[in-house]
TIBA-202660 format. One line per 2 residues: number of its first residue (from 1); their letters; for each residue x, y, z of C-alpha. Coordinates in steps of 0.25 Angstrom, whole numbers. Layout:
# residues N
NUM = a = X,Y,Z ~ ... .
END
This chain:
# residues 293
1 = mk = -529,323,200 ~ -541,316,206 .
3 = kf = -549,320,194 ~ -539,315,184 .
5 = aa = -538,302,192 ~ -554,300,192 .
7 = fl = -554,303,177 ~ -543,293,175 .
9 = af = -551,283,183 ~ -564,286,175 .
11 = ai = -556,285,162 ~ -550,271,166 .
13 = lf = -564,266,170 ~ -571,271,158 .
15 = ta = -560,265,149 ~ -561,252,156 .
17 = vv = -576,251,154 ~ -575,254,140 .
19 = vl = -565,243,138 ~ -573,233,146 .
21 = ta = -585,237,138 ~ -577,235,125 .
23 = va = -572,222,129 ~ -585,217,134 .
25 = da = -591,220,120 ~ -580,215,112 .
27 = pa = -583,203,103 ~ -582,189,108 .
29 = qi = -575,179,99 ~ -586,171,92 .
31 = dn = -584,157,86 ~ -598,155,80 .
33 = pt = -605,168,77 ~ -618,161,73 .
35 = la = -619,154,87 ~ -614,166,94 .
37 = fs = -624,177,88 ~ -636,170,82 .
39 = gr = -648,171,91 ~ -656,180,99 .
41 = wa = -650,191,108 ~ -656,201,118 .
43 = dp = -650,213,127 ~ -655,212,141 .
45 = vf = -654,228,142 ~ -661,231,129 .
47 = dr = -672,221,132 ~ -681,224,120 .
49 = as = -669,221,111 ~ -667,207,105 .
51 = lr = -657,203,94 ~ -658,191,84 .
53 = il = -646,185,76 ~ -650,175,67 .
55 = rp = -640,163,63 ~ -632,168,51 .
57 = tv = -636,166,36 ~ -626,166,24 .
59 = dn = -630,172,11 ~ -618,166,3 .
61 = pn = -613,153,10 ~ -600,154,1 .
63 = eg = -597,167,8 ~ -601,162,22 .
65 = ef = -604,176,27 ~ -615,173,37 .
67 = ky = -626,184,40 ~ -632,186,54 .
69 = di = -646,192,54 ~ -648,201,66 .
71 = ql = -660,208,72 ~ -662,216,84 .
73 = lw = -675,220,90 ~ -676,231,100 .
75 = gs = -690,235,104 ~ -693,249,108 .
77 = sw = -707,248,112 ~ -719,239,111 .
79 = ns = -721,241,96 ~ -707,245,91 .
81 = eg = -693,240,90 ~ -680,242,83 .
83 = vw = -675,231,74 ~ -661,230,70 .
85 = tm = -657,220,59 ~ -643,217,54 .
87 = ta = -636,206,46 ~ -622,203,52 .
89 = tw = -610,195,48 ~ -600,189,57 .
91 = de = -587,197,58 ~ -576,187,63 .
93 = aa = -565,197,65 ~ -574,206,74 .
95 = qk = -582,194,80 ~ -595,202,77 .
97 = lv = -608,201,68 ~ -607,213,60 .
99 = yt = -617,220,51 ~ -620,232,42 .
101 = gg = -634,237,37 ~ -640,235,50 .
103 = vm = -655,239,50 ~ -663,246,62 .
105 = an = -678,247,61 ~ -689,252,70 .
107 = vt = -701,243,70 ~ -714,248,75 .
109 = td = -726,238,76 ~ -741,244,76 .
111 = de = -753,238,84 ~ -756,228,72 .
113 = gk = -742,222,73 ~ -737,229,60 .
115 = gt = -722,234,60 ~ -716,246,54 .
117 = ee = -701,247,52 ~ -693,259,51 .
119 = iq = -678,257,47 ~ -669,266,56 .
121 = wd = -656,262,49 ~ -650,251,40 .
123 = da = -636,254,40 ~ -631,249,53 .
125 = eg = -617,242,55 ~ -614,234,68 .
127 = af = -610,221,74 ~ -614,211,85 .
129 = wl = -604,203,93 ~ -604,195,106 .
131 = de = -596,200,118 ~ -588,191,128 .
133 = ng = -601,189,136 ~ -609,184,124 .
135 = ll = -617,197,123 ~ -621,202,109 .
137 = cw = -616,216,107 ~ -620,225,96 .
139 = qd = -615,237,89 ~ -623,245,78 .
141 = sr = -618,257,70 ~ -633,263,71 .
143 = ee = -638,258,84 ~ -631,265,95 .
145 = rs = -637,256,106 ~ -631,244,100 .
147 = ve = -619,244,109 ~ -628,243,121 .
149 = fh = -633,229,117 ~ -627,217,124 .
151 = me = -636,206,120 ~ -638,192,126 .
153 = rv = -641,179,119 ~ -656,174,120 .
155 = vs = -656,159,117 ~ -670,152,115 .
157 = ep = -673,139,122 ~ -674,127,112 .
159 = pa = -686,118,112 ~ -686,107,122 .
161 = ae = -684,92,117 ~ -699,90,119 .
163 = ef = -702,101,110 ~ -692,97,99 .
165 = ad = -699,83,100 ~ -714,88,99 .
167 = yy = -712,100,89 ~ -701,95,81 .
169 = fl = -697,81,80 ~ -710,74,82 .
171 = pv = -719,83,72 ~ -709,80,61 .
173 = an = -708,65,64 ~ -723,64,64 .
175 = ve = -727,73,53 ~ -736,66,42 .
177 = mg = -729,63,29 ~ -736,58,16 .
179 = ta = -750,60,21 ~ -761,69,16 .
181 = ga = -759,83,22 ~ -745,79,26 .
183 = sl = -738,91,19 ~ -746,101,26 .
185 = kq = -743,95,40 ~ -728,95,36 .
187 = av = -729,109,32 ~ -735,112,46 .
189 = la = -724,104,53 ~ -713,111,45 .
191 = hd = -719,124,50 ~ -720,119,64 .
193 = lv = -706,115,65 ~ -701,129,60 .
195 = rf = -710,135,70 ~ -705,127,81 .
197 = ay = -691,131,78 ~ -695,146,77 .
199 = dn = -703,146,90 ~ -692,139,98 .
201 = di = -682,149,93 ~ -673,138,88 .
203 = wn = -663,148,81 ~ -660,154,95 .
205 = td = -659,142,104 ~ -647,135,109 .
207 = lg = -644,125,99 ~ -637,115,109 .
209 = fm = -649,115,118 ~ -659,114,106 .
211 = re = -651,102,100 ~ -652,95,113 .
213 = am = -667,97,114 ~ -668,92,100 .
215 = la = -660,80,102 ~ -667,76,115 .
217 = aw = -680,77,107 ~ -675,69,96 .
219 = eg = -669,58,104 ~ -683,57,111 .
221 = ld = -689,52,98 ~ -690,38,93 .
223 = kd = -682,33,81 ~ -695,33,72 .
225 = tq = -698,47,76 ~ -684,52,73 .
227 = ar = -684,45,60 ~ -698,51,56 .
229 = fd = -692,65,60 ~ -680,63,51 .
231 = en = -688,59,39 ~ -698,70,40 .
233 = mf = -689,81,43 ~ -677,78,34 .
235 = gg = -683,67,25 ~ -697,73,23 .
237 = vi = -702,87,21 ~ -703,93,35 .
239 = ge = -689,98,35 ~ -690,103,21 .
241 = la = -703,110,24 ~ -698,117,37 .
243 = ng = -685,121,30 ~ -693,126,18 .
245 = if = -700,136,27 ~ -687,144,25 .
247 = qd = -680,138,13 ~ -692,136,4 .
249 = yd = -703,144,9 ~ -709,150,-4 .
251 = nl = -711,135,-9 ~ -717,130,4 .
253 = ag = -725,142,9 ~ -738,136,2 .
255 = qf = -737,123,9 ~ -736,130,23 .
257 = ed = -748,138,19 ~ -756,126,16 .
259 = ag = -752,120,29 ~ -757,132,37 .
261 = vg = -743,137,42 ~ -740,146,30 .
263 = ed = -740,159,38 ~ -731,155,49 .
265 = va = -722,148,40 ~ -720,161,33 .
267 = fl = -717,168,46 ~ -707,157,49 .
269 = ha = -701,158,35 ~ -698,173,37 .
271 = dp = -692,172,51 ~ -677,170,52 .
273 = ea = -678,164,66 ~ -688,153,61 .
275 = cd = -678,150,50 ~ -666,149,59 .
277 = sw = -674,141,70 ~ -678,131,60 .
279 = ai = -665,130,53 ~ -658,127,66 .
281 = lf = -668,117,71 ~ -668,110,58 .
283 = an = -652,110,57 ~ -651,105,71 .
285 = tl = -661,94,68 ~ -652,90,56 .
287 = tm = -640,89,65 ~ -646,83,77 .
289 = gn = -644,69,71 ~ -658,66,68 .
291 = se = -656,59,55 ~ -645,49,60 .
293 = d = -649,35,63 .
END
């Protein structure tokens, strides 16, 4: 009888642990998946692992199915890492980002910095979701360790107001327009603005804090400087050139080459974090009230 009682107690305890674990990992209700999931994540246990979920894109706006590009990097040694890539969509009923066709590759880098990629699989199915504690959970049909991940959000600190003034508002307001060599200087500035957004990880910052810093910098400028910024960014070519790095690169690449920033512009053009960072900075500039009298 004692053995049975002990067994029964163990069974009850085991069941409780399983139930509690299941409840802990159950998906939380999400109102805005873009805000909830987009950003950089890390697992404090798997300290070599980091995950990136980019803000969604949509192939066909009429259909409205947003796609989230996800990449997980997990280093196994100083010169090798596993790379998981997936494209997920939001499942409202399940409250999860779900994917099929997930790819896992081992990437090894030699002493000269050249990488060799070896695909392990390209048919994984799985999902990401947030539990009630705000941790990102993962389940993958091919990666058995996925259930062990509980990732925390890693938010980047936005630039200070002084940095927005010195590296964003004032350079645009003071750029030369209509003089000899002005077009080259404008191309350099457009590159510098995108580089500023990328270096400061704008895509992964707290947008509320970022907007506060932007507004503080803006309000510290005199009216003439504000007017010149508006004219040069939105009425002139600066905004057009900066946006063109991602929207019209083939036609503008030569201009950036002539200005001496072609190589870095090519890098920024190809980097999704640079694209997201600039798009978010430019959009928040438009909605900040800059162009109001």
